[in-house]
N, C-alpha and C positions, 0 to 999 in steps of 0.2 A: 703185265700191266693189268690193273683192275679197272673194269668199266664202272663209271659213276652214273647214277640216275637220280634225278631230283623229283620229288613228289610234290604235287600241288594240293593244298588243303581246301576242301569245300565243305560247306554246311548244308545239311538236308533241310527239309521242311519241318518247322516246329509243330509239335502236336500237343494240345492242351491236356493237362492232367489235374486231378483233384489235389488241392493243397490242404493238408490236415490242420494247419493253423488258421487259414482264412475261410475254410469250408466253401471254396469256390473252385472252378476249373481255371486256375490262374498260374499253375506251374507249366512252363513251356519246356518240353524236352526236345532238344535239337541234336540230331546225330551229326558227328564230325567224320568226314571221309578223307582219305589220302588217295589222290588219283595218280597212278603211275602207269607205265607201259603195260603192266600185267592186269590193269583194270582197277576199279575202285575197291578200297578196303576200309571198312569201318574201324576207326581207331579210337573213338571215344564218344562222349555225349556231354552236352551242356544242358543243365536243367536248373532253373531258378524260378521262384514265384515273382510275378510282376508286382504284386501288392506288398508282400512282407519280406521278400528276400530269402525265404526258406529254400533250401536245396536238399533233395533226397540223398545227395552225395556227401553231406557234411556229417561229422560225428555228433552224436546227440549229447 
């Protein structure tokens, strides 16, 4: 029998970053973590500009 474990998703604190389109610190990078019995693991990041919608993760 295989043991099952469910991870809970948590968001870290957003950190502002420079937006090349708006020329302001309006891109908020927020880390995404999965919390399991082995501890937290960073599984991704959410990053988008509050002003123009630019994301450093999109194709140019």
